[in-house]
N, C-alpha and C positions, 0 to 999 in steps of 0.2 A: 134521516140517518141514514148515513152510507153504507152498505152493505160489503162494500169492500174490506180486505184487510193484508195490513203487511207482514210480510215474514221474513225476518229479521237476519237468519241465516242463509235463505236463500235468495233474499235482495228483490222480491218479486211481490205486485199488489195482485192479489186475485179474489174473487166474487163469491163470500162466503156460502150461499146456496146451493154455489155449484161443485164450492167444494164438499161439503155434506151430501149432498145428493150421488158423486162419486163414492163417498164412505158406505152410504147406504145400498150400495147397488153391489160394490165388491163384497161387503159384509154379508149380503143374500146369498151372494155365490158362494161364500165360507161357510155360511150355517148348510146350505144344501146339499153341496159337495165334500165338504170336508176340505177343501183349499184357504191355503191361506187370501189368496187374491191378488198377490204381487202381481205375478205373468200377468193381470190385466191394470191395478193400478199403477206401476210401474212407468209403462209405456204412457199413460193418458196425462202424467204427469208430467214429464219431459215434451211432450206435445204442447200443454200448457207455456214452457218455455222455462220448468225447474230445470237448474241442472242436474244430470245424471246421478252424479254421486250424492248429494242432497237427495234425489228423489229414492236412491235404494234405499239410504238408513233412514230416511223419515218413513218410509213405506214399511218397513220392518219393526218402526213401534206402533204404525196401526193397525197391522197385523199381530201384536201382540193382544190389543182389545177386542177385535172380532174374532179372534182364536177363543180368548176368554168367555165371552158370551156364546159361542157356539157350544163349546166346551162345556158350559153350565146346562144348558137346555140340553142337549144330548146324556147327557149322565142323569139329570132329571128323569129319563127316558130307558136307564139302564143300557143305553146303547155305547158306552166307552168299555174298552179294553183296557182294565188300568195296567195290567200285568205286562201286555203286550207294548202299550204305550210306554211302560218305565223303561224298556230296554231301546226301543226305539230314540226314546228321548235323550239315553245314555251317550249313543251314538251321536246323536245330534250336536248335544254339548262340544262334543270334543271334534266334530267335523265344521260346525258354525266359528269357533276357537280359530281354529286353523284357517279356515276360509277367510275371515278378518285379515289376517297377517298377510295372506295368501296374496290377497289385492293390492298389495303395493309392491309386489313383484309384477303381478301382469300390468300395472301400469307401465312398467321401463320396457316391456315386451311390446313391438308395433303391432305385431300381428294376434294378437291375445285378444281383441274382441272380435274380429274376424274367426277364429279357431272356436271363439264359444259360442256366436250365433249359430255356424257352421252346424257344432256338434249339435244344439238345440233344434234345427231345422229337423235333422236327422233321425234326432230321439223323441219328438215331439209328433212328429208324420207318423212313425211306426208305432207309437201308443194311441195314439189316436185312432188313424188304420185299423189296429188291431180290434180296440174295442168297440166300434163303430162295425165293425165285420161280426164279433163275436155277439153284440146285443142285439142285431137286425136277427140272427139265427136263434135268438133265444125267443123272440117275439114272436117268427113264424114256427116255435117248435121242432125244431130241426136239429137239436143239440143232442148228443148220445155219447153223455158223460163215459159211459163203462166201454167204448173203444179205444181208449188208450189206456185202459189199466192194464194189458196181456202185455204191452210194449211199452215200459216208461223210456222218457227219452232221457239222454246224457244228461241235460242239468238236472231231471229229476231225480237221476244215481246220486250223482254228487250231494243235492241238500240231504237226503238219504245217510249219507254216509259223514255227516259234520258229525263230529262229538258234540256231549252237552244238551241232550234234548230235554224239552221242558212241556208241559201240556199248558194250554190255555183255555179253559172250561168256557168262557164266556165268548171268543170265538171259535169252537169247536175244532181246535187243530191242534197238533204238535210237531213243534222243531226244535232245531238248534238253536240255543239262545244266539249265536254267531251269525246266523242270517236276521233276527231286526236290529243286531247292532252294527254290521256292516251297512247295511239300508239306512242304517239313522245317520250315520258317518256322514255318507253320501250328501242326503238329503243336507245335512247342514252346512257342507263347504256350499252346495248351491245357492241357499239360503243367505248366505253372505255376498258370493261372489256375485247374483245376479237381482239381488234383493226381493225374492222372494220367500213363500214361506216353505215350498217344496210338496206342498199339497197336489198340485196337479200331475206331480209326479209319482211322489207314493200311492196314493190312491190306486191310479192302475198296477203299483209293485205289490200294495198288500193285498189285492184283489186276484191277481194272475200268480203270485209267486207265492205268498202268503197263505192264498185261498181263505181269505177270511171273509165274511158275510157281509154283503156291502152296508147295510145301515152299521153295521159295527163299525167298518173303514171307515166312513164318516166321523164318526163321535172320537176314536180315537185317533186318527188322522191330526184332527183339530187339538186333543191334548197334548201331543208330541210337537204340534207346532209354535204351539203357546211358547210353551218354554224356552223352545229352540230359538224363535226371531228375541225373546226376552233376553237371552245371553246376548245374540248378534246387535242389537240394539244398546246396550250398555257399552261393548266394545267397539262398535261404529264411533259413539258419542265420546269416549274413552280415547281411543287411539286416535280415527282420523277426524273427529270433531265436523260431522257433517248430517246431524242430525238437527233437524228443524222443529221445535218442540211445536211453537204454534201451527204450524202443517197438522203435525200429525193428531193434534189433540182435535184438530176440527173433525179430522179423517175420520178416528176413533170414534167421535160421536156419533155421526152416521153409523159406522160399521156396525156399532154394538145394537143399535136396534133393528138394522137388516139381517144382520146373523139369527134372530131370535124369530126372525119370519121365516128365514131361510130354514131355519128345526124344523117349525113347524111342516111347511108342505114337503121336507123331504119325509116324512112320515107318512105323506098320503099317498106317493111313487111307490111304484115299486122298483124293483131291486134293476131290473131290465131297462125301465124309463129313465132310472137315474144315469145309468151307465152311458146310454145312448147321448143324453144332453151332456153328459160329461165330453164326449167325445166328441162332438160338434165341436164345444167351445175350444177345446184343444187343437182342434185341427183347423179352427178359422185362426186361432193364436200363432199357430204352425206359416199359415200363410200368408200373414201380416210380416212374420221373422222373417219368411222367406222371398216376401218383395222387398224389405228393407236392405237385405243382403244382397241383392241383385241389382237393385236401384242406386244405394249409394256410390258405386264406382263409377258409374257414370255422371253423378252428380259432381264429383268429385273432379272428374277428366275434363268436364264441361265449366267447372272455375277455374281448373289451372288454366286451359287452354287461354280463357279471357282475359287473362295476365302476360 
């Protein structure tokens, strides 16, 4: 019995065990860190020969399953802030809907891919470096949280000046509702354009901007990603017709199992350990994107020179 399966929309034949394994690994990362895993899965699918637009849309479908499995596991452990997650979700749905239609406009701009790649390299490099530095300081016991209390930053003053304040008991923070709504819009747009759940950006944002505890961040991030990517998947299928459901089904079977294992490991690690592992993964992805950003022009020039 052959283990190769044909993907009708992508037009490729791929090995079943390879897809299941990829889904399990990405699902494990989802349950462990609260990320959808699209920042890893989408490049892997493209390397397998899947058309980028189909990889992006089909991966959003797979992220739905991984996030649902991870959210369930974290909800049972009491580590989901549904109040905060609902606000992030509201912004995420609006941003995701806008992002799907924005894809059509971006396709018409010759420098759109270059701009997005450069922006992500800078953003991931900054986020990953800061998380790594902060986590190492915590592990070494050199953090002094009281230092900044007498001199709040300009950003802190701006956040404190926002209206419509609300308490979030599960996360033990108080913020304006505009903060999670605005951040949700940003993540929703990114999930549609880049085929990611947005967790690898949202998790650091929830830690350092919303000041939420790490274990609550993971479950809440998955809750928001679940519905944001479900919305993106439906719109991608209806508007762009780029969702290969056979591909997504195989990936999600593996990711559901992996997400449960990741959620269990999450409870065994300390917050600073989770942050330093997350930082390393973000920096690895940044380096990969940077290499692609720098090497692609040389390949294109060589190709053009050969003709």
